[in-house]
N, C-alpha and C positions, 0 to 999 in steps of 0.2 A: 387256670386262666383268670379266675377271679383275683387270685393272689397277684398275679403278673400285672393285671390292670391296676391294682392298688399301688404296686411298687412303681410302675410307670408314672402314675399320677403324682406320687410323693416325689419322684425324680424331677418332673416337670415344675412342680410347685417350687421345689428348692432352686431350680435354674431361674425361675421367673423372679423370685424374691431377690436372689443375688444379683440379677441383671437390672431390677427396677428400684429397689429400696436400698439407698446408699447412705442413709443418715448415719449409721455407725461409722462407716468408712470416712466420712467427711465431718466428723464431730470435733475434730481438732481444729482450733481457731486458726485461721490464716494471720499472717503478719500485716503491718502497714508500713508505709513508706515514711520512715522517720525523717529522712533527709528533707522532705517537703513540709512535714506537718509540725515539727518542733520549732518554735519561733522565738523563744526566750533569748535574752541577752546570752552571747557566747555560743549559741548553736549555730550551725552552719547556714540555715535559712533565716534565722534571726539576724545574723550579720549582713546577709544579702538584702533583706527588707530594709534594714537600717541604712542602706545607702540611697533611699528614695524619701521624697516627701509623701506623708500620708495625711489624710483627713483624721482628726482625732476627736472633734466636738463640733456641735452647731453653736454658732454665735449667740443665738437666742437663750441657750442653756447656760451661758457663762455670766457671771454676775459678781457683785462684791462679797457674795457668800461663796466660800470655797466649794468647789465641786470635786469629788473623787471619782476619777475614771481609771480604767486599766487598758493598756495598749501594749502589744507584743509582751505580754507577761509581766509588764512593770506597773507598780501602783503609783499613781500619780495624782497630782492635785492641779486643777486649772481655776484660775481666778482672774478678776479684774481689780486693779488698784482703784482708789477713789478718783484718780485722774484718768481712768478708763484704759490704763495699759494692761495688756494681758500677759500673765505669766503661767508657764507650764513647768512644774517643778516635781521633785521626788516627794513623796508623801511624808516622809519622816524627817523630823528636825535633825540637823547634825549635832546638836548638843546632847540630848538625851533621848532622841528617837520618839518624841511626842508626835502625834499625828497632826499635821497641818491642815487637815479637814477642819479642825476646831480653831484654826488660826484666825486673826482679825486683819481684814484689809486696811491699809491706810494710803496715803498719797504716794509713798515711796515703794511700798511693797507689801509683804504679809508678815505679821507678827505671830510668834508661836505663843499659844495660850499658856504654856507651863511655865517659862521662865522669861518670855518677853523678847527673845532674840528676833531681830528684824531682818528680812531677807528681801532683796530686790527681786524683780521678775527674771533677771538672768542668773540668780543664785548668789549674788554677792552678799556677804554677811555685813550689814549696815551697822548694826548695834548689838551689843552683848550686855544689856543692863543687868545689874546685880554684881557685875564684875567692875574692878577699878579700870576705867577706860584707858588709863595711862599705863597699866601694868604690862609687862613684857609679854606675859602669856595671852592676855586679851588681844594686844596688838597682833601678836603672831597669828592667833586663830583668825582674825579678821582679814589678815593679809594673805595667808597661805591656804586657807580653807574655803570652800564654797559649798552651798547646797546644789545638789544636781538639778540642772535646768536644761531646757531645750528651746531652740529657736522656733518661733511660730510665724505663720502668714495668715492673716484674715483675708478671705477673698470671697465676696458675694455671699456672706451669711455662713461660710464654712471655715473653720480654723484648721489649718494643716501645721504639722510639725516635722522637723527633721530630727530624728533620734540616733543618728549615726556619728562617727567621728567629726568633730567640727571642721577639721582640715579637709573633709570630703563632701562638704555641703554642694549639691548640684544646683544648676539653674532651677527655678520653679518652672515646671513645664507649661507652656501656653498652647492649649489645644484650640482648633478652629471651633470646637463646640462652645467655647466661652463667648463667641461672637455670633452664633447663629441667631437668626431673627426670630426668637421665640417671643410671645407676648409676655410671658412670666416665667421665671425659675424659682422653684421653692425648695429650699433645703429640707431634707429629711434624714432620719436615722433609724434603722431597724436592726435589732440584735437577732442572731441566730445561735442556737444552742449546739454548735457543732464546729469542727475545724474549718479553717478558711478555705482550704482547697476544695471541700465539697461544695461550698457555694460558688467558688470561682469556676468549678467544672461546667456547671449549668449554662454559662454563658457560651461555651464552645460546644454545646450539645443541642444544635438546632432541631434535632428530631424530637426531643422531649416536649417541645411546644405543641406538637400535633397530638400527642397522647395525654399528657398530664393536664394541659389547658384546653384541650379540645375534645377528647374522648373519655378518658378515665373519670374525670371530675364534671363532665358536662362542659358547656361552653362558658368558660371563664373570661375570655376576651371577645372573640367573634367566631362565628361558624367557619370562617375561612381557615382559622387555626387548625382545624380538625383535619384538613387535607394534608396527607403525607406527601411532601414534595420531593424533588430531586436535590441532593445535597453536594455542595462543593466547599472546599476549604482553600484559603489563600494564606500563605505565610510570607510576610514582608518584614524581614529582619526581627524586630521584637513586636511586631504587630500581627495579629491573627484574626482572620474573619471567616466566620461560618455562615454560609448561604443556604437558605431554605427556598427553593424555587417552586412555587406552587401554581398549578393550573386551576382557576376558579372561573368556570364557565368560559366566556370568551376572553378572560383576562389572564395575564401571567403576573404573577405577584413575586418579586424578588425582595426578600427580607434578609438583612444582614446583621448578625450578632458580631461584636467586635471585643477583642482584648488587647490592651497594650501592657506589656509586662512592667511591673510585676502584678498590677491589680486594678488597672483602669479599665472600665467596661462600658459599653453602650449597645443598644439594640434598636429595632424599629419601634414604632408606637405601640402601646398596649391597646388602645381602644379606638384610635382614629383611622386605622387601615384594617380592611378585612377582606381585601382582594376583589371587591365588587366595584369599586370606583377608581378612575384613573388618578394616579398620584405620581408626581415626578420629583424624586430625591426628597422625600419627607425624612425628617431627621429622628433622632432618638427620643423614646419616652423618658429615659434618665440618662444622666451623666454621673458615673458611679464608681466608687472604689470599694473592695472587699478588704477589710483590715482586720488582722487578728487581735482579739482581745488577749487570749491565751491560747494554749493548744486545744482547748475544748470549746471555745466560744469565739465568735467572730461578729462583725458589724458591717452592715452596708451603709455608707454615708453617701449622699447623693443629692443632685437637684432633680426634681420632677419638671419636665419641660412642657409647657402648655402653649397652644397656639395653632396656627395653621400647619407648622411644620412638626408639631409635637402632638400632645394629647388635649382632648377637650377640657376646657377650664373647669367645667363642673367636677372634675376629679381632684381639684386643688383643695384637698382636706386630708386629714388623717387616714380616714378609711380609703380614700383614693390613692394615697402614697403607698399604702399596704398592698392594695390590689395591683397597682402598677409594678410594684416590686416583686410580689409573690403569687399573684393570681387570686389570693384570698386575704381576708382580715386576720389579724393576729389573735384577737381575743374571742375565740370560739371554743365550744366544749369539745371534748375528745370525740364524741359521737359525730359532731359536725365535721370535725377534721377527717374522721374516717370516711364519711359519706362524700366529701368534696376536698381531697387533699390539694394543697398548693406546693410551691416550691419548698417552704419551710418544712412541711411534712416529709416531702421526698428526701431532703438532704439531712434533716435531723434524724429521721427514721433509720438512717444508716448507722447510727450511733455517734457519739461525740467525736471519735475519730474513726472513720470508715477502714475496714480491713482490706486495704487495696490489693493484698496478695491473693485475695479470693475473688477478684474480677475476672471476667472473661471479656476483654475489650474487642470490639468489632470494627469493621471498616467505617461505620458512621461515627466511631468514637476517635477518628484521625486527629481531629482538632485538639481533643483532651490529651491523646498520646503525645502530640507534637509540642504543645505548650509545656506539659510536664517535663518532657525530655530536656527542653531548652532551659527551663528554670533549673533543673538538676545541673546542667552543663555550666551555667552561670555560677551556681553556688560552688561547684567544685573548682572553677577557675578562680573565684575569690579567694578560696582556701590556699590557692597557690599564688596569691598575690596580684591577680588580674582583676581590676575593677569591672563591675557589670556595666553593660551598655546603658547610656542614657540617651533619650530622645532629645536632641538639641533644637532649641528654638531657632528657626531660620529668620530671615528678614520678615517673613509673613508669620505663619503659625503652624503647628503640626497638624496635618490633615487627618481627619477621622472619617469612618465610613458606616457607623451604625445607622441603619436607615430603612426605609420602605420605598420601593418603586413599583407602581402597578401601571401596566400597559395593556391596552386593548389589542390583543393579538389572537384572532380566532384560529381554531385548529386548521391544519392543512392536511392534505393526503400524504402525510409522512409520519414516521415515528415520533409521536408527540413528546415523549420523554426526552429524546435527543433534541428535539426542536426547542423545548422550553429551556434546556441546559444551555443551548447556544445563545438564547436570548439573554439569559443570566450572565453569560460570559461577555457579551457585547456591552451589556450595561456597565459591568465592572471596568472593562478595558477602557470605556469612555472616561469613567471617573479617575482611573490610574493616570491616563495620559494627560489629564487637566490638573494634575496634582501640583504643578509648579505655578499655577495662576494664583493671583491674590484671592483671598477668600471670597469676597462679594462677586468679583468677575467670574470666579470658578463656579459658583453656586448658579448664577444666572446662565452661564454657558451650558452647564449640565442639563438644567431644566429645559432650556431651549432645544438642545440636541436630542433629548429623550423625546420631546414632543414631536420633532421632525422625524425621528426614527419610527415612531408610532404611525405618523400620518403617511409616510412614504413606504411603510412596510419593509424597512431596511433590516430584515433579519434573514 
């Protein structure tokens, strides 16, 4: 009997180990989604992204001293001429590949430090000193060759570039967010040490705000964020909305995260809304793009929005931008990051390229699954010659929805989860149905109707 008990114990131990400890069986590293993550020139996603305008630098960082930047895997130099015209060019001189980071800016362009060749902001070779200017070879080079350069647009302190085929330049998109009545918009740029998809995913993950920003790391924004609400997703062509509808005491808080493909994002305010005070159609804490630097790094370039419809003006500083962007500041010790991780730690901790094949996506990841699927679809369509969809500027502007709405709606003697979801649906329906109104009329209309809905209990 003693021997049988020992054998039975050994058998049970073996079964338990086989059922519970699966490290060895899962030690093989899963793969990652190369179609979405590789963005260099000539890659499928790289060509897709090059069909859109992207922010590449802040105006305040660009001067007569050339600045080296990297975007979509390309090494570039951005500069101002002495007449304040901005150029975005390839880093290496077309003559002998000297770095134009060491070039000298002049009234007409930038001059290479090595042999003095002069290039205009659009890449034209203006001078080839040291060569006989009248020689056939010098004339041929000046007429037939150019330095690689890209068209740029400076808008409200941010410099945008189009890095695709020049015959495919789209309209520069005009979003209603550019006209929202904020007191101040402040440009900022924050780098992430990971692939762009990992950062973009977070905007379509409204659940993470409850845990990362409200429970795991303590209260990074407000206590209301810790409430796990009801989740709804809306797909509207190339626009995706993730709603987190929370019950906070007698209030219902509808917070909308927004993505417009390929990389334009907005959300509600970071610090101005907590679900405790009535708010009608408050707008986004940031108006933001997530841009690949290369396959292992990306950057968020944005305006932080301040005022009654954005965040409090006291956050208009470097620390404030970082907290609005990621919940925590950038320059912290590793121990501090472990104690209170923010978005940067969450997404960078996955590795420079997350191994997507090892994910187990759930219903609350619907927004992530949907937008990734549609980017893949657009990439594959482009490979077959079909250009990706662009938001067209209408007579007014492209309507956006990143926002907070907080309404006083006490509980009723019904299923509260279904009830608050119906409130969220009513709020979004109102906004969708007023989409064709001019901006100012629409905002005033939505605010007035939300107030009436609340007062009349029209839910």
